[in-house]
C-alpha positions as CSV (number, residue, x, y, z in Angstrom):
1,X,72.5,136.5,88.8
2,X,76.0,137.0,90.3
3,X,76.8,135.4,93.7
4,X,79.9,136.9,95.4
5,X,81.4,134.6,98.0
6,X,81.2,136.2,101.4
7,X,84.5,134.8,103.4
8,X,81.8,135.0,106.6
9,X,78.5,133.8,104.8
10,X,79.6,131.9,101.7
11,X,77.5,132.5,98.2
12,X,75.4,135.5,98.5
13,X,73.3,137.1,95.7
14,X,74.9,140.3,94.6
15,X,72.2,142.8,95.8
16,X,73.3,141.8,99.5
17,X,76.8,143.7,98.7
18,X,78.0,147.6,98.1
19,X,81.7,148.0,96.6
20,X,83.6,150.5,99.0
21,X,86.3,151.4,96.2
22,X,89.9,150.5,95.9
23,X,91.5,148.3,98.3
24,X,94.7,148.5,100.2
25,X,95.0,152.3,100.3
26,X,97.4,153.3,103.0
27,X,96.4,156.1,105.2
28,X,99.3,159.1,105.3
29,X,101.2,158.6,108.8
30,X,101.0,162.4,109.4
31,X,98.0,163.7,107.6
32,X,98.8,167.4,108.7
33,X,102.1,167.3,107.0
34,X,100.4,167.0,103.4
35,X,99.9,169.8,101.2
36,X,96.3,170.3,100.5
37,X,96.8,168.7,96.8
38,X,98.4,165.7,98.3
39,X,95.5,165.4,100.9
40,X,92.8,165.7,98.1
41,X,95.0,163.1,95.8
42,X,94.7,160.7,98.8
43,X,91.1,161.4,99.1
44,X,89.7,161.2,95.5
45,X,92.5,159.9,93.3
46,X,92.2,156.2,92.6
47,X,93.0,153.7,89.8
48,X,90.5,152.4,87.6
49,X,91.8,149.7,85.8
50,X,90.5,147.7,82.7
51,X,91.7,144.1,84.1
52,X,92.2,142.6,87.9
53,X,91.5,145.0,90.5
54,X,91.5,144.8,94.3
55,X,88.2,146.3,96.0
56,X,86.8,146.5,99.5
57,X,83.5,144.9,99.6
58,X,80.6,145.5,102.3
59,X,78.0,143.1,102.9
60,X,75.0,145.6,103.8
61,X,72.2,143.2,103.6
62,X,73.9,140.1,105.6
63,X,76.7,140.2,108.5
64,X,77.3,143.7,107.6
65,X,81.4,143.3,107.2
66,X,83.6,144.1,105.4
67,X,86.4,142.3,103.0
68,X,88.5,142.8,99.9
69,X,87.7,140.8,96.6
70,X,90.1,140.9,93.4
71,X,87.5,141.1,90.4
72,X,88.3,141.6,86.5
73,X,86.5,144.4,86.0
74,X,86.3,143.6,82.1
75,X,84.3,140.5,82.7
76,X,82.8,140.9,86.2
77,X,84.3,137.9,87.6
78,X,85.4,137.5,91.2
79,X,88.6,136.0,91.4
80,X,88.7,135.9,95.0
81,X,87.6,137.3,98.2
82,X,89.3,137.4,101.3
83,X,89.0,139.3,104.7
84,X,90.4,142.4,106.1
85,X,93.7,142.1,106.8
86,X,94.6,138.7,104.9
87,X,96.7,138.5,101.8
88,X,95.3,137.3,98.5
89,X,96.1,133.8,97.7
90,X,96.1,134.3,93.7
91,X,99.0,135.7,92.0
92,X,99.2,138.4,89.5
93,X,99.0,141.9,89.8
94,X,96.5,144.1,90.9
95,X,95.2,147.4,89.7
96,X,97.5,147.2,86.7
97,X,95.2,145.8,84.4
98,X,96.8,142.6,84.2
99,X,95.2,139.2,84.4
100,X,95.6,136.7,86.9
101,X,96.8,133.2,86.7
102,X,95.9,132.0,90.1
103,X,93.2,129.8,91.5
104,X,89.7,130.7,91.1
105,X,88.5,128.1,93.6
106,X,86.7,131.3,95.6
107,X,85.1,132.3,92.1
108,X,81.1,132.4,92.8
109,X,79.7,133.3,89.5
110,X,76.2,132.4,88.1
111,X,74.2,133.9,85.6
112,X,70.5,133.4,85.5
């Protein structure tokens, strides 16, 4: 079983969490000024990289809080979890498919 490190509760089983999609998506300042195509792109178009990716996660069956995580989509390893509004500690690119060379101290993976 995969363990995910909730920044509020600590390591918990993956079944307690739900992914909320790509992290760090800025809402347009003037949504009414966007064309229908631009608004549709904001709502529906997201990166789907092979490699390190920043995602939003919700601890549904725990504290109920949202947080961000950097996860390698190839290995399904969580490289880091951090609270909303915080900056990730690890270095490396997100949403580009490159791998991180930063710390994996917040990695909480265990397979049974």
